[in-house]
HTML snippet that shows the backbone in 3Dmol.js (N, CA, C, O; Angstrom):
<script src="https://3Dmol.org/build/3Dmol-min.js"></script>
<div id="view" style="width:600px;height:400px;position:relative"></div>
<script>
const pdb = `
ATOM      1  N   MET A   1       0.846  -1.167   0.000  1.00  0.00           N
ATOM      2  CA  MET A   1       0.000   0.000   0.000  1.00  0.00           C
ATOM      3  C   MET A   1       0.893   1.233   0.000  1.00  0.00           C
ATOM      4  O   MET A   1       1.808   1.333   0.817  1.00  0.00           O
ATOM      5  N   SER A   2       0.642   2.159  -0.894  1.00  0.00           N
ATOM      6  CA  SER A   2       1.457   3.363  -0.963  1.00  0.00           C
ATOM      7  C   SER A   2       0.671   4.551  -0.420  1.00  0.00           C
ATOM      8  O   SER A   2      -0.555   4.606  -0.525  1.00  0.00           O
ATOM      9  N   ALA A   3       1.391   5.487   0.154  1.00  0.00           N
ATOM     10  CA  ALA A   3       0.768   6.684   0.714  1.00  0.00           C
ATOM     11  C   ALA A   3       1.009   7.860  -0.216  1.00  0.00           C
ATOM     12  O   ALA A   3       2.074   7.996  -0.818  1.00  0.00           O
ATOM     13  N   TYR A   4       0.005   8.694  -0.318  1.00  0.00           N
ATOM     14  CA  TYR A   4       0.135   9.907  -1.112  1.00  0.00           C
ATOM     15  C   TYR A   4       0.574  11.040  -0.203  1.00  0.00           C
ATOM     16  O   TYR A   4       0.146  11.134   0.947  1.00  0.00           O
ATOM     17  N   GLN A   5       1.430  11.895  -0.734  1.00  0.00           N
ATOM     18  CA  GLN A   5       1.866  13.061   0.027  1.00  0.00           C
ATOM     19  C   GLN A   5       1.544  14.308  -0.780  1.00  0.00           C
ATOM     20  O   GLN A   5       1.868  14.400  -1.964  1.00  0.00           O
ATOM     21  N   PHE A   6       0.899  15.269  -0.119  1.00  0.00           N
ATOM     22  CA  PHE A   6       0.537  16.524  -0.755  1.00  0.00           C
ATOM     23  C   PHE A   6       1.075  17.667   0.082  1.00  0.00           C
ATOM     24  O   PHE A   6       1.173  17.562   1.305  1.00  0.00           O
ATOM     25  N   LYS A   7       1.420  18.748  -0.575  1.00  0.00           N
ATOM     26  CA  LYS A   7       1.885  19.924   0.149  1.00  0.00           C
ATOM     27  C   LYS A   7       0.703  20.582   0.850  1.00  0.00           C
ATOM     28  O   LYS A   7      -0.444  20.464   0.419  1.00  0.00           O
ATOM     29  N   ARG A   8       1.008  21.267   1.925  1.00  0.00           N
ATOM     30  CA  ARG A   8      -0.024  21.896   2.740  1.00  0.00           C
ATOM     31  C   ARG A   8      -0.850  22.903   1.944  1.00  0.00           C
ATOM     32  O   ARG A   8      -2.066  22.981   2.122  1.00  0.00           O
ATOM     33  N   ASP A   9      -0.204  23.676   1.067  1.00  0.00           N
ATOM     34  CA  ASP A   9      -0.948  24.691   0.315  1.00  0.00           C
ATOM     35  C   ASP A   9      -1.921  24.057  -0.683  1.00  0.00           C
ATOM     36  O   ASP A   9      -2.963  24.644  -0.976  1.00  0.00           O
ATOM     37  N   VAL A  10      -1.605  22.882  -1.205  1.00  0.00           N
ATOM     38  CA  VAL A  10      -2.522  22.188  -2.118  1.00  0.00           C
ATOM     39  C   VAL A  10      -3.785  21.768  -1.364  1.00  0.00           C
ATOM     40  O   VAL A  10      -4.897  21.955  -1.856  1.00  0.00           O
ATOM     41  N   ILE A  11      -3.610  21.204  -0.178  1.00  0.00           N
ATOM     42  CA  ILE A  11      -4.751  20.801   0.643  1.00  0.00           C
ATOM     43  C   ILE A  11      -5.565  22.025   1.047  1.00  0.00           C
ATOM     44  O   ILE A  11      -6.795  21.999   1.001  1.00  0.00           O
ATOM     45  N   SER A  12      -4.886  23.086   1.438  1.00  0.00           N
ATOM     46  CA  SER A  12      -5.572  24.311   1.842  1.00  0.00           C
ATOM     47  C   SER A  12      -6.401  24.886   0.700  1.00  0.00           C
ATOM     48  O   SER A  12      -7.550  25.282   0.898  1.00  0.00           O
ATOM     49  N   ARG A  13      -5.818  24.932  -0.487  1.00  0.00           N
ATOM     50  CA  ARG A  13      -6.540  25.442  -1.655  1.00  0.00           C
ATOM     51  C   ARG A  13      -7.776  24.591  -1.949  1.00  0.00           C
ATOM     52  O   ARG A  13      -8.858  25.116  -2.215  1.00  0.00           O
ATOM     53  N   HIS A  14      -7.599  23.283  -1.897  1.00  0.00           N
ATOM     54  CA  HIS A  14      -8.720  22.367  -2.137  1.00  0.00           C
ATOM     55  C   HIS A  14      -9.837  22.600  -1.126  1.00  0.00           C
ATOM     56  O   HIS A  14     -11.007  22.679  -1.501  1.00  0.00           O
ATOM     57  N   ASN A  15      -9.483  22.711   0.148  1.00  0.00           N
ATOM     58  CA  ASN A  15     -10.498  22.931   1.174  1.00  0.00           C
ATOM     59  C   ASN A  15     -11.211  24.264   0.990  1.00  0.00           C
ATOM     60  O   ASN A  15     -12.426  24.347   1.170  1.00  0.00           O
ATOM     61  N   HIS A  16     -10.467  25.307   0.632  1.00  0.00           N
ATOM     62  CA  HIS A  16     -11.080  26.617   0.409  1.00  0.00           C
ATOM     63  C   HIS A  16     -12.041  26.579  -0.773  1.00  0.00           C
ATOM     64  O   HIS A  16     -13.077  27.242  -0.743  1.00  0.00           O
ATOM     65  N   GLU A  17     -11.720  25.828  -1.794  1.00  0.00           N
ATOM     66  CA  GLU A  17     -12.582  25.749  -2.979  1.00  0.00           C
ATOM     67  C   GLU A  17     -13.810  24.876  -2.745  1.00  0.00           C
ATOM     68  O   GLU A  17     -14.908  25.230  -3.176  1.00  0.00           O
ATOM     69  N   HIS A  18     -13.642  23.745  -2.072  1.00  0.00           N
ATOM     70  CA  HIS A  18     -14.716  22.761  -1.974  1.00  0.00           C
ATOM     71  C   HIS A  18     -15.479  22.776  -0.653  1.00  0.00           C
ATOM     72  O   HIS A  18     -16.583  22.235  -0.577  1.00  0.00           O
ATOM     73  N   ASP A  19     -14.918  23.380   0.383  1.00  0.00           N
ATOM     74  CA  ASP A  19     -15.597  23.411   1.683  1.00  0.00           C
ATOM     75  C   ASP A  19     -15.314  24.726   2.410  1.00  0.00           C
ATOM     76  O   ASP A  19     -14.723  24.709   3.490  1.00  0.00           O
ATOM     77  N   PRO A  20     -15.725  25.871   1.841  1.00  0.00           N
ATOM     78  CA  PRO A  20     -15.419  27.153   2.482  1.00  0.00           C
ATOM     79  C   PRO A  20     -16.088  27.311   3.851  1.00  0.00           C
ATOM     80  O   PRO A  20     -15.524  27.940   4.746  1.00  0.00           O
ATOM     81  N   GLU A  21     -17.291  26.741   4.020  1.00  0.00           N
ATOM     82  CA  GLU A  21     -17.963  26.843   5.324  1.00  0.00           C
ATOM     83  C   GLU A  21     -17.194  26.071   6.392  1.00  0.00           C
ATOM     84  O   GLU A  21     -17.051  26.534   7.523  1.00  0.00           O
ATOM     85  N   GLY A  22     -16.706  24.902   6.025  1.00  0.00           N
ATOM     86  CA  GLY A  22     -15.922  24.108   6.968  1.00  0.00           C
ATOM     87  C   GLY A  22     -14.631  24.797   7.365  1.00  0.00           C
ATOM     88  O   GLY A  22     -14.231  24.748   8.528  1.00  0.00           O
ATOM     89  N   VAL A  23     -13.974  25.441   6.401  1.00  0.00           N
ATOM     90  CA  VAL A  23     -12.745  26.185   6.697  1.00  0.00           C
ATOM     91  C   VAL A  23     -13.058  27.322   7.658  1.00  0.00           C
ATOM     92  O   VAL A  23     -12.325  27.552   8.619  1.00  0.00           O
ATOM     93  N   ARG A  24     -14.156  28.036   7.391  1.00  0.00           N
ATOM     94  CA  ARG A  24     -14.546  29.154   8.250  1.00  0.00           C
ATOM     95  C   ARG A  24     -14.843  28.664   9.668  1.00  0.00           C
ATOM     96  O   ARG A  24     -14.415  29.281  10.643  1.00  0.00           O
ATOM     97  N   ASP A  25     -15.572  27.564   9.779  1.00  0.00           N
ATOM     98  CA  ASP A  25     -15.906  27.037  11.105  1.00  0.00           C
ATOM     99  C   ASP A  25     -14.672  26.557  11.857  1.00  0.00           C
ATOM    100  O   ASP A  25     -14.549  26.781  13.062  1.00  0.00           O
ATOM    101  N   ARG A  26     -13.754  25.893  11.148  1.00  0.00           N
ATOM    102  CA  ARG A  26     -12.532  25.424  11.817  1.00  0.00           C
ATOM    103  C   ARG A  26     -11.670  26.597  12.267  1.00  0.00           C
ATOM    104  O   ARG A  26     -11.053  26.541  13.331  1.00  0.00           O
ATOM    105  N   ARG A  27     -11.625  27.653  11.468  1.00  0.00           N
ATOM    106  CA  ARG A  27     -10.864  28.842  11.877  1.00  0.00           C
ATOM    107  C   ARG A  27     -11.465  29.491  13.108  1.00  0.00           C
ATOM    108  O   ARG A  27     -10.745  29.953  13.993  1.00  0.00           O
ATOM    109  N   ALA A  28     -12.793  29.524  13.160  1.00  0.00           N
ATOM    110  CA  ALA A  28     -13.485  30.128  14.300  1.00  0.00           C
ATOM    111  C   ALA A  28     -13.574  29.163  15.479  1.00  0.00           C
ATOM    112  O   ALA A  28     -14.101  29.507  16.537  1.00  0.00           O
ATOM    113  N   ARG A  29     -13.057  27.960  15.287  1.00  0.00           N
ATOM    114  CA  ARG A  29     -13.109  26.905  16.304  1.00  0.00           C
ATOM    115  C   ARG A  29     -14.546  26.610  16.733  1.00  0.00           C
ATOM    116  O   ARG A  29     -14.828  26.423  17.917  1.00  0.00           O
ATOM    117  N   VAL A  30     -15.445  26.573  15.753  1.00  0.00           N
ATOM    118  CA  VAL A  30     -16.843  26.231  15.980  1.00  0.00           C
ATOM    119  C   VAL A  30     -17.021  24.770  15.597  1.00  0.00           C
ATOM    120  O   VAL A  30     -16.966  24.415  14.419  1.00  0.00           O
ATOM    121  N   PHE A  31     -17.233  23.938  16.588  1.00  0.00           N
ATOM    122  CA  PHE A  31     -17.423  22.520  16.333  1.00  0.00           C
ATOM    123  C   PHE A  31     -18.830  22.130  16.758  1.00  0.00           C
ATOM    124  O   PHE A  31     -19.266  22.451  17.864  1.00  0.00           O
ATOM    125  N   VAL A  32     -19.523  21.449  15.892  1.00  0.00           N
ATOM    126  CA  VAL A  32     -20.881  21.007  16.181  1.00  0.00           C
ATOM    127  C   VAL A  32     -20.823  19.545  16.585  1.00  0.00           C
ATOM    128  O   VAL A  32     -20.318  18.700  15.846  1.00  0.00           O
ATOM    129  N   ARG A  33     -21.340  19.263  17.754  1.00  0.00           N
ATOM    130  CA  ARG A  33     -21.392  17.879  18.202  1.00  0.00           C
ATOM    131  C   ARG A  33     -22.642  17.232  17.621  1.00  0.00           C
ATOM    132  O   ARG A  33     -23.708  17.845  17.572  1.00  0.00           O
ATOM    133  N   HIS A  34     -22.498  15.998  17.188  1.00  0.00           N
ATOM    134  CA  HIS A  34     -23.609  15.271  16.602  1.00  0.00           C
ATOM    135  C   HIS A  34     -23.974  14.096  17.496  1.00  0.00           C
ATOM    136  O   HIS A  34     -23.106  13.469  18.103  1.00  0.00           O
ATOM    137  N   LEU A  35     -25.244  13.811  17.570  1.00  0.00           N
ATOM    138  CA  LEU A  35     -25.721  12.648  18.306  1.00  0.00           C
ATOM    139  C   LEU A  35     -25.851  11.474  17.351  1.00  0.00           C
ATOM    140  O   LEU A  35     -26.088  11.661  16.157  1.00  0.00           O
ATOM    141  N   TYR A  36     -25.701  10.299  17.859  1.00  0.00           N
ATOM    142  CA  TYR A  36     -25.881   9.102  17.051  1.00  0.00           C
ATOM    143  C   TYR A  36     -26.612   8.067  17.898  1.00  0.00           C
ATOM    144  O   TYR A  36     -26.634   8.145  19.126  1.00  0.00           O
ATOM    145  N   ASP A  37     -27.189   7.128  17.232  1.00  0.00           N
ATOM    146  CA  ASP A  37     -27.911   6.063  17.921  1.00  0.00           C
ATOM    147  C   ASP A  37     -27.232   4.730  17.663  1.00  0.00           C
ATOM    148  O   ASP A  37     -26.837   4.421  16.538  1.00  0.00           O
ATOM    149  N   ALA A  38     -27.106   3.961  18.706  1.00  0.00           N
ATOM    150  CA  ALA A  38     -26.653   2.578  18.581  1.00  0.00           C
ATOM    151  C   ALA A  38     -27.812   1.723  19.080  1.00  0.00           C
ATOM    152  O   ALA A  38     -28.163   1.775  20.259  1.00  0.00           O
ATOM    153  N   ALA A  39     -28.394   0.952  18.207  1.00  0.00           N
ATOM    154  CA  ALA A  39     -29.613   0.210  18.529  1.00  0.00           C
ATOM    155  C   ALA A  39     -29.383  -0.931  19.511  1.00  0.00           C
ATOM    156  O   ALA A  39     -30.293  -1.308  20.250  1.00  0.00           O
ATOM    157  N   ALA A  40     -28.184  -1.476  19.523  1.00  0.00           N
ATOM    158  CA  ALA A  40     -27.939  -2.632  20.384  1.00  0.00           C
ATOM    159  C   ALA A  40     -26.460  -2.708  20.748  1.00  0.00           C
ATOM    160  O   ALA A  40     -25.623  -1.989  20.201  1.00  0.00           O
ATOM    161  N   VAL A  41     -26.172  -3.589  21.671  1.00  0.00           N
ATOM    162  CA  VAL A  41     -24.792  -3.812  22.086  1.00  0.00           C
ATOM    163  C   VAL A  41     -23.990  -4.358  20.908  1.00  0.00           C
ATOM    164  O   VAL A  41     -24.497  -5.163  20.127  1.00  0.00           O
ATOM    165  N   ASN A  42     -22.759  -3.926  20.784  1.00  0.00           N
ATOM    166  CA  ASN A  42     -21.813  -4.342  19.742  1.00  0.00           C
ATOM    167  C   ASN A  42     -22.218  -3.912  18.332  1.00  0.00           C
ATOM    168  O   ASN A  42     -21.684  -4.440  17.357  1.00  0.00           O
ATOM    169  N   GLU A  43     -23.139  -2.978  18.206  1.00  0.00           N
ATOM    170  CA  GLU A  43     -23.476  -2.460  16.883  1.00  0.00           C
ATOM    171  C   GLU A  43     -22.491  -1.371  16.458  1.00  0.00           C
ATOM    172  O   GLU A  43     -22.232  -1.195  15.268  1.00  0.00           O
ATOM    173  N   CYS A  44     -21.952  -0.653  17.418  1.00  0.00           N
ATOM    174  CA  CYS A  44     -21.050   0.450  17.095  1.00  0.00           C
ATOM    175  C   CYS A  44     -19.892   0.466  18.093  1.00  0.00           C
ATOM    176  O   CYS A  44     -20.104   0.527  19.304  1.00  0.00           O
ATOM    177  N   TRP A  45     -18.687   0.410  17.578  1.00  0.00           N
ATOM    178  CA  TRP A  45     -17.496   0.531  18.404  1.00  0.00           C
ATOM    179  C   TRP A  45     -16.772   1.812  18.030  1.00  0.00           C
ATOM    180  O   TRP A  45     -16.773   2.217  16.868  1.00  0.00           O
ATOM    181  N   ALA A  46     -16.166   2.438  19.000  1.00  0.00           N
ATOM    182  CA  ALA A  46     -15.389   3.653  18.762  1.00  0.00           C
ATOM    183  C   ALA A  46     -13.937   3.368  19.124  1.00  0.00           C
ATOM    184  O   ALA A  46     -13.650   2.780  20.167  1.00  0.00           O
ATOM    185  N   PHE A  47     -13.024   3.791  18.251  1.00  0.00           N
ATOM    186  CA  PHE A  47     -11.590   3.593  18.461  1.00  0.00           C
ATOM    187  C   PHE A  47     -10.932   4.955  18.571  1.00  0.00           C
ATOM    188  O   PHE A  47     -11.334   5.901  17.894  1.00  0.00           O
ATOM    189  N   ASP A  48      -9.935   5.054  19.410  1.00  0.00           N
ATOM    190  CA  ASP A  48      -9.243   6.331  19.533  1.00  0.00           C
ATOM    191  C   ASP A  48      -7.811   6.089  19.989  1.00  0.00           C
ATOM    192  O   ASP A  48      -7.496   5.078  20.616  1.00  0.00           O
ATOM    193  N   GLN A  49      -6.957   7.048  19.654  1.00  0.00           N
ATOM    194  CA  GLN A  49      -5.568   7.041  20.100  1.00  0.00           C
ATOM    195  C   GLN A  49      -5.293   8.391  20.739  1.00  0.00           C
ATOM    196  O   GLN A  49      -5.671   9.431  20.199  1.00  0.00           O
ATOM    197  N   HIS A  50      -4.647   8.371  21.866  1.00  0.00           N
ATOM    198  CA  HIS A  50      -4.338   9.609  22.570  1.00  0.00           C
ATOM    199  C   HIS A  50      -2.826   9.780  22.652  1.00  0.00           C
ATOM    200  O   HIS A  50      -2.086   8.825  22.893  1.00  0.00           O
ATOM    201  N   ASP A  51      -2.390  11.008  22.449  1.00  0.00           N
ATOM    202  CA  ASP A  51      -0.966  11.335  22.508  1.00  0.00           C
ATOM    203  C   ASP A  51      -0.620  12.093  23.788  1.00  0.00           C
ATOM    204  O   ASP A  51       0.397  12.785  23.842  1.00  0.00           O
ATOM    205  N   LYS A  52      -1.444  11.968  24.802  1.00  0.00           N
ATOM    206  CA  LYS A  52      -1.253  12.751  26.020  1.00  0.00           C
ATOM    207  C   LYS A  52       0.051  12.429  26.739  1.00  0.00           C
ATOM    208  O   LYS A  52       0.615  13.292  27.411  1.00  0.00           O
ATOM    209  N   TRP A  53       0.527  11.216  26.606  1.00  0.00           N
ATOM    210  CA  TRP A  53       1.758  10.810  27.279  1.00  0.00           C
ATOM    211  C   TRP A  53       2.931  10.771  26.318  1.00  0.00           C
ATOM    212  O   TRP A  53       3.911  10.065  26.556  1.00  0.00           O
ATOM    213  N   ARG A  54       2.835  11.515  25.250  1.00  0.00           N
ATOM    214  CA  ARG A  54       3.876  11.509  24.210  1.00  0.00           C
ATOM    215  C   ARG A  54       5.247  11.888  24.773  1.00  0.00           C
ATOM    216  O   ARG A  54       6.266  11.315  24.389  1.00  0.00           O
ATOM    217  N   ARG A  55       5.257  12.841  25.672  1.00  0.00           N
ATOM    218  CA  ARG A  55       6.554  13.286  26.219  1.00  0.00           C
ATOM    219  C   ARG A  55       7.268  12.176  26.989  1.00  0.00           C
ATOM    220  O   ARG A  55       8.480  12.235  27.196  1.00  0.00           O
ATOM    221  N   PHE A  56       6.512  11.171  27.408  1.00  0.00           N
ATOM    222  CA  PHE A  56       7.103  10.014  28.080  1.00  0.00           C
ATOM    223  C   PHE A  56       7.364   8.861  27.119  1.00  0.00           C
ATOM    224  O   PHE A  56       7.872   7.813  27.518  1.00  0.00           O
ATOM    225  N   GLY A  57       7.009   9.062  25.834  1.00  0.00           N
ATOM    226  CA  GLY A  57       7.197   8.015  24.839  1.00  0.00           C
ATOM    227  C   GLY A  57       6.126   6.941  24.877  1.00  0.00           C
ATOM    228  O   GLY A  57       6.364   5.812  24.449  1.00  0.00           O
ATOM    229  N   LEU A  58       4.935   7.284  25.391  1.00  0.00           N
ATOM    230  CA  LEU A  58       3.838   6.332  25.508  1.00  0.00           C
ATOM    231  C   LEU A  58       2.596   6.859  24.804  1.00  0.00           C
ATOM    232  O   LEU A  58       2.336   8.062  24.806  1.00  0.00           O
ATOM    233  N   TYR A  59       1.830   5.950  24.199  1.00  0.00           N
ATOM    234  CA  TYR A  59       0.607   6.311  23.491  1.00  0.00           C
ATOM    235  C   TYR A  59      -0.518   5.405  23.955  1.00  0.00           C
ATOM    236  O   TYR A  59      -0.320   4.202  24.128  1.00  0.00           O
ATOM    237  N   LEU A  60      -1.681   5.966  24.154  1.00  0.00           N
ATOM    238  CA  LEU A  60      -2.835   5.243  24.659  1.00  0.00           C
ATOM    239  C   LEU A  60      -3.758   4.882  23.501  1.00  0.00           C
ATOM    240  O   LEU A  60      -4.149   5.756  22.727  1.00  0.00           O
ATOM    241  N   HIS A  61      -4.105   3.616  23.375  1.00  0.00           N
ATOM    242  CA  HIS A  61      -5.042   3.121  22.366  1.00  0.00           C
ATOM    243  C   HIS A  61      -6.252   2.566  23.113  1.00  0.00           C
ATOM    244  O   HIS A  61      -6.101   1.765  24.036  1.00  0.00           O
ATOM    245  N   VAL A  62      -7.450   2.990  22.714  1.00  0.00           N
ATOM    246  CA  VAL A  62      -8.654   2.562  23.423  1.00  0.00           C
ATOM    247  C   VAL A  62      -9.759   2.216  22.429  1.00  0.00           C
ATOM    248  O   VAL A  62      -9.891   2.850  21.382  1.00  0.00           O
ATOM    249  N   GLY A  63     -10.540   1.212  22.768  1.00  0.00           N
ATOM    250  CA  GLY A  63     -11.718   0.825  21.995  1.00  0.00           C
ATOM    251  C   GLY A  63     -12.916   0.772  22.929  1.00  0.00           C
ATOM    252  O   GLY A  63     -12.867   0.114  23.968  1.00  0.00           O
ATOM    253  N   LEU A  64     -13.995   1.462  22.565  1.00  0.00           N
ATOM    254  CA  LEU A  64     -15.194   1.525  23.392  1.00  0.00           C
ATOM    255  C   LEU A  64     -16.382   0.946  22.648  1.00  0.00           C
ATOM    256  O   LEU A  64     -16.492   1.090  21.431  1.00  0.00           O
ATOM    257  N   GLU A  65     -17.264   0.296  23.375  1.00  0.00           N
ATOM    258  CA  GLU A  65     -18.534  -0.142  22.817  1.00  0.00           C
ATOM    259  C   GLU A  65     -19.511   0.993  23.098  1.00  0.00           C
ATOM    260  O   GLU A  65     -19.751   1.329  24.258  1.00  0.00           O
ATOM    261  N   ALA A  66     -20.080   1.590  22.046  1.00  0.00           N
ATOM    262  CA  ALA A  66     -20.817   2.851  22.173  1.00  0.00           C
ATOM    263  C   ALA A  66     -22.135   2.718  22.935  1.00  0.00           C
ATOM    264  O   ALA A  66     -22.506   3.643  23.657  1.00  0.00           O
ATOM    265  N   TYR A  67     -22.835   1.632  22.805  1.00  0.00           N
ATOM    266  CA  TYR A  67     -24.154   1.486  23.432  1.00  0.00           C
ATOM    267  C   TYR A  67     -24.044   1.464  24.956  1.00  0.00           C
ATOM    268  O   TYR A  67     -24.768   2.181  25.646  1.00  0.00           O
ATOM    269  N   SER A  68     -23.160   0.658  25.464  1.00  0.00           N
ATOM    270  CA  SER A  68     -23.023   0.513  26.915  1.00  0.00           C
ATOM    271  C   SER A  68     -21.912   1.385  27.496  1.00  0.00           C
ATOM    272  O   SER A  68     -21.880   1.630  28.702  1.00  0.00           O
ATOM    273  N   GLY A  69     -21.007   1.852  26.644  1.00  0.00           N
ATOM    274  CA  GLY A  69     -19.867   2.619  27.127  1.00  0.00           C
ATOM    275  C   GLY A  69     -18.754   1.741  27.676  1.00  0.00           C
ATOM    276  O   GLY A  69     -17.809   2.244  28.283  1.00  0.00           O
ATOM    277  N   ARG A  70     -18.855   0.447  27.470  1.00  0.00           N
ATOM    278  CA  ARG A  70     -17.861  -0.502  27.984  1.00  0.00           C
ATOM    279  C   ARG A  70     -16.522  -0.331  27.272  1.00  0.00           C
ATOM    280  O   ARG A  70     -16.472  -0.183  26.051  1.00  0.00           O
ATOM    281  N   VAL A  71     -15.462  -0.352  28.032  1.00  0.00           N
ATOM    282  CA  VAL A  71     -14.119  -0.296  27.465  1.00  0.00           C
ATOM    283  C   VAL A  71     -13.767  -1.696  26.976  1.00  0.00           C
ATOM    284  O   VAL A  71     -13.637  -2.626  27.772  1.00  0.00           O
ATOM    285  N   MET A  72     -13.614  -1.837  25.665  1.00  0.00           N
ATOM    286  CA  MET A  72     -13.286  -3.133  25.079  1.00  0.00           C
ATOM    287  C   MET A  72     -11.806  -3.447  25.287  1.00  0.00           C
ATOM    288  O   MET A  72     -11.443  -4.581  25.599  1.00  0.00           O
ATOM    289  N   TRP A  73     -10.970  -2.450  25.115  1.00  0.00           N
ATOM    290  CA  TRP A  73      -9.555  -2.592  25.415  1.00  0.00           C
ATOM    291  C   TRP A  73      -8.958  -1.230  25.684  1.00  0.00           C
ATOM    292  O   TRP A  73      -9.467  -0.208  25.224  1.00  0.00           O
ATOM    293  N   LEU A  74      -7.893  -1.230  26.420  1.00  0.00           N
ATOM    294  CA  LEU A  74      -7.117  -0.037  26.701  1.00  0.00           C
ATOM    295  C   LEU A  74      -5.665  -0.495  26.758  1.00  0.00           C
ATOM    296  O   LEU A  74      -5.271  -1.229  27.664  1.00  0.00           O
ATOM    297  N   LYS A  75      -4.887  -0.062  25.799  1.00  0.00           N
ATOM    298  CA  LYS A  75      -3.498  -0.507  25.723  1.00  0.00           C
ATOM    299  C   LYS A  75      -2.580   0.698  25.648  1.00  0.00           C
ATOM    300  O   LYS A  75      -2.896   1.704  25.011  1.00  0.00           O
ATOM    301  N   ILE A  76      -1.467   0.581  26.292  1.00  0.00           N
ATOM    302  CA  ILE A  76      -0.435   1.604  26.207  1.00  0.00           C
ATOM    303  C   ILE A  76       0.681   1.031  25.362  1.00  0.00           C
ATOM    304  O   ILE A  76       1.144  -0.086  25.594  1.00  0.00           O
ATOM    305  N   TRP A  77       1.111   1.808  24.375  1.00  0.00           N
ATOM    306  CA  TRP A  77       2.092   1.335  23.411  1.00  0.00           C
ATOM    307  C   TRP A  77       3.162   2.388  23.232  1.00  0.00           C
ATOM    308  O   TRP A  77       2.984   3.535  23.641  1.00  0.00           O
ATOM    309  N   TRP A  78       4.259   2.011  22.631  1.00  0.00           N
ATOM    310  CA  TRP A  78       5.378   2.929  22.452  1.00  0.00           C
ATOM    311  C   TRP A  78       5.305   3.691  21.139  1.00  0.00           C
ATOM    312  O   TRP A  78       6.156   4.542  20.881  1.00  0.00           O
ATOM    313  N   THR A  79       4.317   3.412  20.303  1.00  0.00           N
ATOM    314  CA  THR A  79       4.164   4.141  19.044  1.00  0.00           C
ATOM    315  C   THR A  79       2.684   4.232  18.684  1.00  0.00           C
ATOM    316  O   THR A  79       1.887   3.393  19.104  1.00  0.00           O
ATOM    317  N   ASN A  80       2.317   5.251  17.903  1.00  0.00           N
ATOM    318  CA  ASN A  80       0.953   5.332  17.382  1.00  0.00           C
ATOM    319  C   ASN A  80       0.959   5.258  15.861  1.00  0.00           C
ATOM    320  O   ASN A  80      -0.037   5.597  15.222  1.00  0.00           O
ATOM    321  N   ARG A  81       2.058   4.823  15.281  1.00  0.00           N
ATOM    322  CA  ARG A  81       2.185   4.769  13.828  1.00  0.00           C
ATOM    323  C   ARG A  81       2.332   3.345  13.292  1.00  0.00           C
ATOM    324  O   ARG A  81       2.825   3.148  12.181  1.00  0.00           O
ATOM    325  N   ASN A  82       1.922   2.389  14.049  1.00  0.00           N
ATOM    326  CA  ASN A  82       2.043   1.001  13.626  1.00  0.00           C
ATOM    327  C   ASN A  82       0.656   0.457  13.271  1.00  0.00           C
ATOM    328  O   ASN A  82      -0.104   0.103  14.173  1.00  0.00           O
ATOM    329  N   PRO A  83       0.306   0.379  11.981  1.00  0.00           N
ATOM    330  CA  PRO A  83      -1.034  -0.095  11.612  1.00  0.00           C
ATOM    331  C   PRO A  83      -1.292  -1.542  12.020  1.00  0.00           C
ATOM    332  O   PRO A  83      -2.442  -1.919  12.242  1.00  0.00           O
ATOM    333  N   ARG A  84      -0.251  -2.355  12.122  1.00  0.00           N
ATOM    334  CA  ARG A  84      -0.451  -3.739  12.563  1.00  0.00           C
ATOM    335  C   ARG A  84      -0.983  -3.784  13.988  1.00  0.00           C
ATOM    336  O   ARG A  84      -1.780  -4.658  14.328  1.00  0.00           O
ATOM    337  N   LEU A  85      -0.548  -2.850  14.817  1.00  0.00           N
ATOM    338  CA  LEU A  85      -1.027  -2.795  16.189  1.00  0.00           C
ATOM    339  C   LEU A  85      -2.516  -2.480  16.212  1.00  0.00           C
ATOM    340  O   LEU A  85      -3.285  -3.168  16.884  1.00  0.00           O
ATOM    341  N   VAL A  86      -2.925  -1.461  15.493  1.00  0.00           N
ATOM    342  CA  VAL A  86      -4.326  -1.050  15.483  1.00  0.00           C
ATOM    343  C   VAL A  86      -5.199  -2.138  14.873  1.00  0.00           C
ATOM    344  O   VAL A  86      -6.267  -2.436  15.406  1.00  0.00           O
ATOM    345  N   CYS A  87      -4.770  -2.730  13.777  1.00  0.00           N
ATOM    346  CA  CYS A  87      -5.556  -3.780  13.117  1.00  0.00           C
ATOM    347  C   CYS A  87      -5.625  -5.052  13.951  1.00  0.00           C
ATOM    348  O   CYS A  87      -6.542  -5.854  13.770  1.00  0.00           O
ATOM    349  N   SER A  88      -4.685  -5.253  14.852  1.00  0.00           N
ATOM    350  CA  SER A  88      -4.711  -6.466  15.669  1.00  0.00           C
ATOM    351  C   SER A  88      -5.879  -6.460  16.647  1.00  0.00           C
ATOM    352  O   SER A  88      -6.262  -7.515  17.152  1.00  0.00           O
ATOM    353  N   TYR A  89      -6.452  -5.287  16.924  1.00  0.00           N
ATOM    354  CA  TYR A  89      -7.576  -5.212  17.849  1.00  0.00           C
ATOM    355  C   TYR A  89      -8.871  -5.678  17.203  1.00  0.00           C
ATOM    356  O   TYR A  89      -9.806  -6.064  17.905  1.00  0.00           O
ATOM    357  N   LEU A  90      -8.941  -5.649  15.884  1.00  0.00           N
ATOM    358  CA  LEU A  90     -10.218  -5.934  15.207  1.00  0.00           C
ATOM    359  C   LEU A  90     -10.493  -7.395  15.090  1.00  0.00           C
ATOM    360  O   LEU A  90     -11.525  -7.788  14.546  1.00  0.00           O
TER     361      LEU A  90
END
`;
const viewer = $3Dmol.createViewer("view");
viewer.addModel(pdb, "pdb");
viewer.setStyle({}, {cartoon: {color: "spectrum"}});
viewer.zoomTo();
viewer.render();
</script>
């Protein structure tokens, strides 16, 4: 799998042309929270990575079950750039 790399000004130009309202909202730091429904247990899982302990060389990976709020896993790892680590949770 290959990754594409684009310069920042190319992305900025694209966003200004195709999503001017989104650019304006992000500049004003206006974020709209959205509600969602999970009809049953294990219908929706949420994954996240936190860099709060980056200065210590540690990264927090967490998976939550959205309906019940149950923590499916919480792992501390030494990197957040290893896709094999993230995919191993699935």
